[in-house]
C-alpha positions in Angstrom: 0.0 0.0 0.0 2.9 2.4 0.9 4.6 1.5 -2.3 1.5 2.4 -4.3 1.2 5.8 -2.4 4.8 6.6 -3.1 4.3 5.6 -6.8 1.3 7.9 -7.1 3.1 10.8 -5.3 6.1 10.3 -7.6 3.9 10.4 -10.7 2.3 13.6 -9.4 5.6 15.2 -8.7 6.9 14.2 -12.2 3.7 15.6 -13.7 4.1 18.8 -11.8 7.7 19.2 -12.9 6.6 18.6 -16.5 3.9 21.3 -16.2 6.4 23.8 -14.8 8.9 23.0 -17.6 6.1 23.4 -20.2 4.9 26.6 -18.6 8.4 28.1 -18.6 8.9 27.1 -22.3 5.5 28.6 -23.2 6.3 31.8 -21.3 9.6 32.0 -23.2 7.8 31.6 -26.5 5.2 34.1 -25.5 7.9 36.6 -24.6 9.7 36.1 -27.9 6.4 36.4 -29.8 5.6 39.7 -28.0 9.0 41.0 -28.8 8.7 40.0 -32.4 5.3 41.7 -32.7 6.7 44.8 -31.0 9.6 45.0 -33.5 7.2 44.7 -36.5 6.0 48.2 -35.5 9.4 49.7 -35.0 11.7 51.8 -37.2 15.3 52.7 -36.5 16.6 55.9 -37.9 20.4 56.2 -38.0 23.8 56.7 -39.5 26.5 54.3 -40.7 26.9 52.7 -37.3 23.1 51.9 -37.5 23.6 50.6 -41.1 26.0 48.1 -39.5 23.3 46.9 -37.2 20.9 46.7 -40.1 23.2 44.4 -41.9 23.7 42.4 -38.7 19.9 42.0 -38.2 19.5 40.9 -41.9 21.8 38.0 -41.3 20.4 37.0 -37.9 19.2 33.5 -37.4 16.5 34.9 -35.1 13.4 35.9 -37.1 12.4 38.7 -34.8 15.4 40.8 -35.6 14.5 40.7 -39.3 11.2 42.4 -38.4 13.0 45.6 -37.3 12.9 48.1 -40.2 15.5 50.8 -40.8 15.8 54.2 -42.3 19.6 54.6 -42.1 22.3 56.0 -44.3 26.0 56.8 -44.2 26.8 60.2 -42.7 23.2 60.9 -41.7 22.9 63.4 -38.8 20.1 65.2 -36.9 21.2 68.3 -38.9 21.1 67.0 -42.4 18.1 64.8 -41.8 16.2 68.1 -41.9 17.6 69.2 -45.3 15.2 69.3 -48.3 15.6 66.5 -50.7 18.2 67.4 -53.4 21.2 66.0 -55.3 23.3 66.7 -52.2 21.0 65.3 -49.6 21.6 61.8 -48.0 18.2 60.9 -46.8 17.6 57.1 -46.6 15.8 55.6 -49.5 12.3 54.3 -49.3 10.6 52.7 -52.2 13.5 53.7 -54.4 13.4 57.4 -53.5 15.1 59.7 -51.1 12.5 61.2 -48.7 12.7 63.0 -45.4 12.5 60.3 -42.7 9.3 61.6 -41.2 7.6 61.2 -44.6 8.9 57.6 -45.0 7.9 56.8 -41.5 4.3 57.9 -42.2 4.2 55.8 -45.3 5.7 52.7 -43.6 3.5 53.0 -40.4 5.2 52.6 -37.0 4.3 52.8 -33.4 7.8 53.3 -32.1 10.8 55.1 -33.7 14.3 54.7 -32.4 16.6 57.5 -33.3 20.4 56.7 -33.4 22.1 59.9 -34.6 24.7 62.3 -33.2 28.1 61.1 -34.3 28.0 63.1 -37.5 26.6 66.1 -35.7 29.7 66.6 -33.5 31.7 68.2 -36.3 28.8 70.5 -37.3 27.7 72.5 -34.2 26.8 72.1 -30.5 23.1 72.7 -31.1 22.3 69.0 -31.9 19.5 68.8 -29.4 17.6 71.6 -31.1 17.7 69.6 -34.3 16.8 66.4 -32.5 13.7 68.1 -31.1 12.7 69.4 -34.5 13.2 66.0 -36.1 11.1 64.2 -33.5 8.4 66.9 -33.7 8.2 66.4 -37.5 8.0 62.6 -37.0 5.2 62.9 -34.5 3.4 65.6 -36.6 3.3 63.3 -39.6 2.7 60.2 -37.5 0.6 61.2 -34.4 0.9 58.9 -31.5 4.3 57.6 -32.5 6.6 56.9 -29.5 10.1 58.3 -29.7 13.2 56.5 -28.3 16.6 58.0 -28.3 19.6 55.7 -28.6 22.8 57.2 -27.0 25.7 58.0 -29.2 28.3 55.2 -29.0 32.0 56.0 -28.2 35.0 56.1 -30.6 38.2 54.1 -30.1 40.5 56.3 -28.1 43.3 56.1 -30.6 40.8 57.1 -33.3 39.5 60.4 -31.8 39.8 63.3 -34.2 38.4 66.8 -34.7 35.3 67.1 -32.5 34.5 63.4 -32.6 36.0 62.8 -29.1 34.7 60.7 -26.3 34.4 63.7 -23.9 32.1 65.4 -26.4 30.1 62.2 -26.9 29.6 61.9 -23.2 28.4 65.5 -23.0 26.0 65.0 -25.9 24.6 61.9 -24.4 23.9 63.7 -21.1 22.0 66.4 -23.1 20.1 63.8 -25.1 19.0 62.1 -21.9 17.7 65.4 -20.5 15.9 66.1 -23.8 14.3 62.6 -23.7 13.2 63.0 -20.1 11.7 66.4 -20.8 9.7 65.1 -23.7 8.6 61.8 -22.2 10.7 59.9 -24.8 12.5 56.6 -24.1 16.3 56.6 -23.7 18.4 53.6 -24.5 22.0 53.7 -23.3 24.3 51.7 -25.6 27.4 53.7 -24.9 28.0 52.2 -21.4 27.8 48.5 -22.3 30.1 49.1 -25.3 32.6 51.1 -23.2 36.1 50.1 -22.3 35.4 51.4 -18.8 37.5 54.5 -19.4 35.1 56.4 -21.7 36.1 54.9 -25.0 34.9 52.1 -27.3 36.3 48.7 -26.4 38.9 47.5 -28.9 37.1 44.2 -29.7 34.0 46.2 -30.6 35.7 48.4 -33.1 36.0 47.3 -36.7 38.0 50.2 -38.2 40.1 51.9 -35.5 37.5 54.7 -35.4 33.7 54.5 -34.7 32.4 51.5 -36.7 31.6 48.3 -34.9 32.0 44.5 -35.1 29.5 41.7 -35.1 30.5 41.2 -31.4 29.4 44.8 -30.7 26.1 44.3 -32.4 25.5 41.2 -30.2 25.5 43.7 -27.3 23.1 46.0 -29.2 20.8 43.0 -29.6 21.0 42.1 -25.9 20.4 45.6 -24.7 17.6 46.3 -27.2 15.9 43.1 -26.3 16.0 43.9 -22.6 14.7 47.4 -23.3 11.8 46.0 -25.5 10.8 43.7 -22.7 10.5 46.7 -20.3 8.4 48.5 -22.9 6.1 45.5 -23.3 5.6 45.1 -19.6 5.2 48.8 -19.0 8.1 48.6 -16.5 10.5 51.1 -18.2 12.8 51.5 -15.2 9.9 52.3 -13.1 9.2 55.6 -15.0 5.8 56.9 -15.7 5.4 57.9 -19.3 5.0 61.6 -19.7 4.4 62.6 -23.3 5.3 66.0 -24.7 2.4 68.4 -24.9 3.3 69.0 -28.5 2.9 65.3 -29.2 -0.5 65.3 -27.4 -1.6 68.3 -29.4 -0.7 66.6 -32.7 -2.7 63.6 -31.7 -5.7 65.8 -31.1 -5.2 67.6 -34.5 -5.0 64.3 -36.3 -8.3 63.1 -34.9 -10.4 66.2 -34.3 -11.4 68.8 -36.9 -10.0 72.1 -35.9 -9.9 75.5 -37.7 -6.5 76.9 -38.8 -4.5 77.3 -35.5 -1.4 79.3 -34.5 0.9 78.3 -31.6 2.0 81.0 -29.2 5.4 81.5 -27.6 6.8 82.3 -24.2 6.4 86.1 -24.6 2.7 85.7 -25.4 1.8 83.5 -22.4 3.8 85.6 -20.1 2.7 89.1 -21.3 -0.9 88.3 -22.3 -1.9 85.7 -19.7 0.7 86.3 -16.9 2.0 82.7 -16.9 5.7 82.2 -16.1 7.2 79.9 -18.7 10.0 79.0 -16.3 7.4 77.0 -14.3 6.9 74.8 -17.3 9.2 72.2 -18.9 6.9 72.1 -22.0 3.6 73.4 -23.2 1.4 74.1 -26.3 -0.9 77.1 -26.6 -2.7 76.9 -29.9 -5.4 79.6 -30.7 -7.7 79.9 -33.7 -6.2 82.2 -36.4 -9.7 83.7 -36.8 -10.1 86.1 -33.8 -13.9 85.5 -33.7 -13.4 81.8 -33.0 -12.9 80.7 -29.4 -11.0 77.5 -30.4 -8.1 77.1 -27.9 -5.9 74.1 -27.0 -3.7 74.8 -24.0 -1.6 71.9 -22.6 1.0 72.5 -19.9 3.4 70.2 -18.2 4.7 71.7 -14.9 8.3 71.3 -13.8 7.2 70.9 -10.2 3.9 69.2 -9.3 3.4 71.8 -6.5 2.8 74.4 -9.2 -0.1 72.5 -10.9 -2.8 74.2 -8.8 -1.5 77.7 -9.6 -1.2 76.8 -13.3 -4.8 75.4 -13.3 -6.0 78.7 -11.9 -4.1 80.5 -14.6 -5.6 78.3 -17.3 -9.0 79.0 -15.9 -8.3 82.7 -16.3 -7.4 82.0 -20.0 -10.9 80.5 -20.4 -12.6 83.5 -18.8 -10.5 85.9 -20.9 -11.5 84.0 -24.1 -15.2 84.1 -23.1 -14.9 87.9 -22.5 -13.4 88.3 -25.9 -16.2 86.4 -27.6 -18.8 88.4 -25.7 -17.1 91.6 -27.0 -17.1 90.3 -30.5 -20.8 89.5 -30.1 -20.6 85.9 -31.2 -22.9 84.2 -28.6 -22.3 80.6 -29.7 -18.5 81.1 -29.4 -19.0 82.8 -26.0 -21.0 79.8 -24.8 -18.3 77.4 -25.9 -15.7 79.3 -24.0 -17.9 79.9 -20.9 -18.5 76.1 -20.6 -14.9 75.1 -20.9 -13.2 73.4 -18.0 -9.6 73.1 -16.8 -8.5 69.6 -16.2 -5.3 68.2 -14.5 -3.5 64.9 -14.4 -0.2 64.5 -12.6 2.1 67.3 -13.8 -0.3 68.2 -16.7 -2.8 71.0 -16.9 -5.0 71.4 -19.9 -7.8 73.5 -21.2 -9.8 72.8 -24.4 -12.2 75.3 -25.8 -13.9 73.8 -28.8 -17.2 72.5 -30.2 -15.3 69.2 -30.2 -14.0 69.6 -26.7 -15.3 66.3 -25.5 -13.6 64.4 -28.3 -10.3 66.4 -27.8 -10.3 65.8 -24.0 -10.8 62.1 -24.6 -7.8 61.9 -26.8 -5.7 63.9 -24.3 -6.7 61.5 -21.6 -5.9 58.5 -23.8 -2.4 59.9 -24.5 -1.8 60.6 -20.8 -2.9 57.1 -19.8 -1.2 55.2 -22.7 1.6 53.0 -21.4 
């Protein structure tokens, strides 16, 4: 009888082990499938170092890396990516033609865009972040809702440093790009550190030409780091950070889905002088007003630097709504006055927003979706 009990127990234990093994394997398959599905909706924009990764992925024996699409070309930079198409431009080809990357991205369709630029900007000027911002804004204008991820600039072999392409400059640029990404709610992927020799340069075994270009061994590191990053994105556990999209990106999502009249965006001087709002309290904002002065249409989205200022900013936004209602009353356009008078200021985390529009309900719903999207 005891032998029978032990036999049954042994069978149950064996079955349990088998179930665990199968569960682990299935979990692994599911994880890989999720990563592959994620990569199908990704595009990587980059320079010749990225071209190397593109070639590496094309030869990969893992199908998921073949799903990642590229818009990369030799010598591409954040600066020249904004050039108009011409005989001198070096925009990546799509469907056999040179196009600005934002145009190609809109044609290809993507949920996530990884930007790997900066090396070729070092010899141009120290305003690379300005051009990065403009490039990302254009991408999100042409493809509303697209998520931006910045890949750090990778180091150069110490012996290969020349002109402004020096590791100290790369480190400084990466710090600025990280700040830019944080301010805009973009992702930031650090590839410089895992490829470093520990002394601020590219490891010798990762360098293919004594300069900046990289070996297959280096691209294995790219693969590992990118895969870990993708898993964080899928699970919504991106280093414990809450996603905070740029107000400009939210506004573009609204524009893409809601019919608005011609709008004009106002600057720091306007919100300070006309509405008394200190721009220094904000790390980003959009104030868009209808070009026609007898239309009340207003989209005002602010992201406070400090959460403690949200209440005061909400009061200021409320004053904007009242001012707009007063303007419409003076213009004697009662339907526009009513729209402005019924507008409400809303807050969420560090965000304050005011929508004055006939389509306010739809616009506010889109804003909420953008703020809640993982």
